[in-house]
N, C-alpha and C positions, 0 to 999 in steps of 0.2 A: 598462639593466636586463637581467638574465639571463632567458631564457625559463623557464617553470615546469618543474620536473622532473616526470617521469612520475608519481611517487608522490604529488605535489601535486595531480594531477587526479583521483585516485581518491576514492571516497566513503567517508565515515565515518557511523556512526549519527547524529551531530549534523548532518551535511549533509542526510541523508535527512529528518530532522526539519524542518529549515529549509525545505526545498523543499515538503514536504507541508503545512506550516503557511502557506506563501505562497499556496496556492490558496484561492479565494474561499469563505468560510464554513467553512473547515477548523478543527477544534478537536482538541486533544490530550486524551485520556482514557486509561483503562486497563481492562483486562479480565483478571481472574484474575492480576493482577500484571504483565501485559505492557503495554507502551506501545502505544496505537493511535491512529489519526487518523480522525476522523469528519466527515462533513458531513450536516447534517439529522438528527444523532443516530445515524447508521449508519456502520459502519466501512468505509473504503476501503483502508486500509493499516495495517501494524503493524511493530513492531520486536521481535516476540515471539521471533524467531530471531537476534537481533543477536549473541548470544554465539557462534553458529556462523557469523557473518559475512554474514548475510542480512538484507535488508529483505523484507517480505511485501506482496504486492499482491492485492487482491480483484478479479479480472478475470472476464470470461465465459470459458467453456471455449474459445470461438472465438478470443478475444483471446489467451488463454494459448497456444494452439496456434500462432498467428502469431508471438508473441514467442519461443517455444522453437524454432520452425523457423528464424527469422531470426537469432537469437543464442543457440544452444544452450549456449555457454561462459558465458553471463551469466544465463540464466533456466532454471528447472526447476520442475515442478509440486511442490507440497507433497505429502507422502505421504498416502495414504488418501483418505477421502471429501471432505475440503476441497479437495484437489488435483484431484479429479475434477470438482468444481463450479467450478474456475478459480482457486483460491488458488495463488499462484505466488511462489516465492523469486526474489529478485534478488541476485546475488553482488556485494556492495558493494566488495570489494577489487579487482575487475577492471573496474568500470564508471565511465564519466565522468558529469559532471553532466547533460549533454544527454540521455543515455539515461534516467537516473533521472527527470529532469523529465518527459520524454515518457511514461514508464511510469506515473509517479504521476498525471499529468494524465489518462491513459486510464482508470485505476482510479477517480479522482475523478469523471470524467464519467459513467462507468458507474453509480456510486452516485447521482449527482444524477438521472440518468434513471430509475433504479429507484425513487428516493424519490417521483417524480411519480406512480407507480402503486401504491405500497405505503402502506397505512394504518399510522399509528403505533399501537402497542399502548397501550391505556389503562393508566394506572398503577394499582397496587393501592389507593392512597389514594383515587383518584377513584372506583373501583369500590365501595369501602366507603362512600363518601359518597352513592352513588346509592340 
C-alpha cells in the first residue's frame, strides 16, 4: 500500500467536526447560522470561519499565546474582542490531525473546567413560571 499523500493528511471541516464530536459530552449546535461544538451547553469550538479555511477554538489568552508562538503558520487570534479573549483560528488546509486533536482537546478541557465554576443561565420559560 502506498503511503498517504501530504494532502490526504490535511484537515477539512468534516474532519474538524468528527474530532470535536469525539470528545466526551461534545454536541453539535449552531449559533447565528454557524456550526458550533459544545460541552455542557457551552461552546468550545466552531466552524464559523470554515469558508475562509479556518476552524475556531475558544482558548484562554494564555493558551492562544502558546499556540500562536509555537505554530504561527497554523494559529492566529480571531480579530477584535473575541480574539483578545482567546478565540483562535486554526488553518485547516495546513494542519494535521494530531495538531487539530490536541488543540480541540485543549479548548474542550478549558470549557469543561470553566463549566465547573459557571452557573447556567435560567431559561426564560423557567423564570416566567416562578
